C-alpha positions as CSV (number, residue, x, y, z in Angstrom):
1,X,38.1,30.0,6.1
2,X,38.0,26.6,6.8
3,X,35.2,24.8,4.2
4,X,33.1,23.6,6.9
5,X,33.0,27.6,7.8
6,X,30.9,28.4,4.0
7,X,28.4,25.8,4.5
8,X,27.3,27.8,7.9
9,X,24.9,30.5,6.8
10,X,23.1,27.5,4.6
11,X,22.7,25.4,7.5
12,X,21.8,28.9,9.2
13,X,18.5,28.7,7.0
14,X,17.7,25.3,6.8
15,X,19.6,23.5,4.5
16,X,19.8,19.9,5.4
17,X,22.1,18.9,2.1
18,X,24.8,21.8,3.9
19,X,24.3,20.2,7.1
20,X,24.8,17.0,5.6
21,X,28.4,18.2,4.3
22,X,28.9,20.0,7.3
23,X,28.4,16.6,9.0
24,X,30.2,14.7,7.0
25,X,33.5,17.6,7.5
26,X,33.1,18.0,11.2
27,X,32.2,14.4,12.6
28,X,35.7,13.2,12.8
29,X,36.9,15.9,15.1
30,X,33.8,15.9,17.1
31,X,34.2,12.4,17.5
32,X,37.9,13.0,18.4
33,X,36.8,15.7,21.3
34,X,34.7,12.9,23.5
35,X,37.6,10.5,23.0
36,X,38.3,11.1,26.3
37,X,34.9,10.0,27.9
38,X,34.4,6.9,25.9
39,X,34.8,4.6,28.9
40,X,32.3,6.2,31.3
41,X,29.7,7.9,28.6
42,X,28.2,6.1,25.3
43,X,29.8,8.7,22.9
44,X,27.7,7.9,20.2
45,X,24.7,8.7,22.1
46,X,26.4,11.8,22.8
47,X,27.5,12.9,19.0
48,X,23.7,12.3,17.8
49,X,22.2,14.1,20.8
50,X,25.4,16.8,20.1
51,X,24.5,17.1,15.9
52,X,20.5,17.3,16.9
53,X,21.3,20.7,19.2
54,X,23.8,21.7,16.6
55,X,21.0,21.5,13.9
56,X,18.5,23.4,16.4
57,X,20.9,26.3,17.7
58,X,22.6,27.2,13.9
59,X,19.8,29.8,13.0
60,X,20.8,31.9,16.1
61,X,24.9,31.3,15.8
62,X,27.1,34.0,15.5
63,X,30.2,33.3,14.4
64,X,33.2,35.0,16.1
65,X,35.2,35.3,12.9
66,X,37.9,32.5,14.0
67,X,37.8,29.4,11.9
68,X,35.3,26.5,12.7
69,X,32.8,28.2,14.5
70,X,30.0,25.9,14.2
71,X,32.9,23.2,14.9
72,X,33.6,24.7,18.4
73,X,30.4,25.1,19.6
74,X,29.4,21.5,18.2
75,X,32.8,20.2,20.8
76,X,31.6,22.3,23.4
77,X,28.0,21.3,23.7
78,X,29.3,17.6,23.3
79,X,31.7,18.4,26.1
80,X,28.9,19.6,28.3
81,X,26.5,16.5,27.6
82,X,29.5,13.7,28.5
83,X,29.8,16.4,31.4
84,X,26.0,16.0,32.4
85,X,25.8,12.1,32.1
86,X,28.8,11.5,33.7
87,X,27.0,13.7,37.0
88,X,23.6,11.9,36.3
89,X,26.1,8.2,36.5
90,X,27.8,9.6,39.6
91,X,31.5,9.3,38.7
92,X,33.4,11.1,40.8
93,X,34.1,14.6,40.7
94,X,37.6,13.9,41.0
95,X,37.3,11.8,37.9
96,X,35.6,14.2,35.9
97,X,37.4,17.1,36.8
98,X,40.1,14.8,35.0
99,X,38.4,14.2,32.2
100,X,37.0,17.9,32.1
101,X,41.1,18.5,31.7
102,X,41.6,16.0,29.2
103,X,38.6,16.7,26.5
104,X,39.7,20.5,27.1
105,X,42.9,20.0,26.1
106,X,41.8,17.7,23.2
107,X,39.4,20.4,22.1
108,X,41.7,22.9,21.8
109,X,44.1,20.3,19.9
110,X,41.2,19.4,17.5
111,X,40.6,22.9,16.5
112,X,44.0,24.7,16.2
113,X,44.8,24.2,12.2
114,X,48.5,24.4,11.5
115,X,48.7,27.5,8.9
116,X,52.3,25.4,7.5
117,X,50.3,22.0,7.3
118,X,47.5,23.9,5.4
119,X,50.4,25.8,3.1
120,X,52.4,22.5,2.4
121,X,49.1,20.9,1.2
122,X,48.1,23.6,-0.6
123,X,51.5,23.5,-2.6
124,X,51.5,19.9,-2.8
125,X,47.8,19.6,-5.1
126,X,49.3,22.4,-7.1
127,X,52.4,20.3,-7.9
128,X,49.7,17.2,-9.0
129,X,49.6,17.0,-13.0
130,X,46.2,18.6,-14.1
131,X,43.7,15.7,-14.6
132,X,44.8,13.5,-10.8
133,X,44.5,17.3,-9.5
134,X,40.9,18.0,-11.3
135,X,40.0,14.7,-10.1
136,X,41.0,15.2,-6.0
137,X,40.0,19.1,-6.6
138,X,36.1,17.5,-7.5
139,X,35.9,15.2,-5.2
140,X,37.2,17.7,-1.9
141,X,34.4,20.5,-3.2
142,X,32.1,17.7,-3.1
143,X,32.5,16.8,0.5
144,X,31.2,13.7,0.1
145,X,27.4,14.9,-1.0
146,X,28.3,13.5,-4.5
147,X,28.5,9.1,-5.9
148,X,31.9,9.2,-7.8
149,X,29.8,9.0,-10.6
150,X,28.6,12.3,-10.5
151,X,31.9,13.8,-10.0
152,X,34.0,11.7,-12.6
153,X,30.9,13.2,-15.3
154,X,31.4,16.9,-14.0
155,X,35.5,16.7,-14.6
156,X,34.8,14.8,-18.4
157,X,36.3,11.4,-17.1
158,X,35.0,7.9,-16.9
159,X,34.4,6.8,-13.5
160,X,37.5,3.8,-14.1
161,X,39.7,7.4,-15.2
162,X,38.2,9.3,-12.2
163,X,39.2,6.6,-9.9
164,X,43.0,6.3,-11.5
165,X,43.3,9.7,-11.0
166,X,42.4,9.8,-7.5
167,X,44.9,7.2,-6.5
168,X,47.5,8.9,-8.9
169,X,46.3,12.0,-6.3
170,X,46.4,10.5,-3.1
171,X,50.2,9.2,-4.3
172,X,51.4,12.1,-5.4
173,X,50.3,13.9,-2.3
174,X,52.0,11.7,-0.2
175,X,55.0,12.0,-1.2
176,X,55.2,15.2,-1.8
177,X,54.0,16.2,2.0
178,X,56.9,12.8,3.0
179,X,59.3,15.4,0.9
180,X,58.4,18.7,2.9
181,X,56.6,19.8,-0.3
182,X,59.9,20.8,-2.2
183,X,59.0,18.5,-5.7
184,X,60.9,19.8,-8.4
185,X,58.0,18.7,-10.7
186,X,54.3,17.2,-10.7
187,X,54.2,14.2,-8.4
188,X,53.4,11.0,-10.9
189,X,52.5,8.1,-9.6
190,X,54.1,4.6,-11.2
């Protein structure tokens, strides 16, 4: 299950903090799915309207068992809003059809997680030394919802030590991913 999927029940129950964490994880992918409309539509306005509509329909959302269900719904809502705006502006039907095909391809590309990459990242996370792994895991779990000072305190580190461990974790992950996950030992930053 994708991390943002775990927030769906709380969002449906009306938890604004859960929705904020979901938006933090979903927004980059939602923006990417709207990118093809950026020349002809105010995609920022479409994005904001999409998020508002997702919040409104979340209590009635029924998951289909596939990952990123609420995100896929948001992508569909955003795409439909952008297409409606194109029609309102009387953009040529051929241009609308072309953008629609591009949008469909982008949504499919954005929503299809790579299970091999996911396993590789998990292997690389597990290969990190304990302190960098703890710091990065804490930051990932917070999903942007807490300041680093709180996260550092939660893992028993000073803020400076926490930030150094985040840096070490990033460097270690980068090295491990570049090596294809075939590291013999933990990744250490210089």
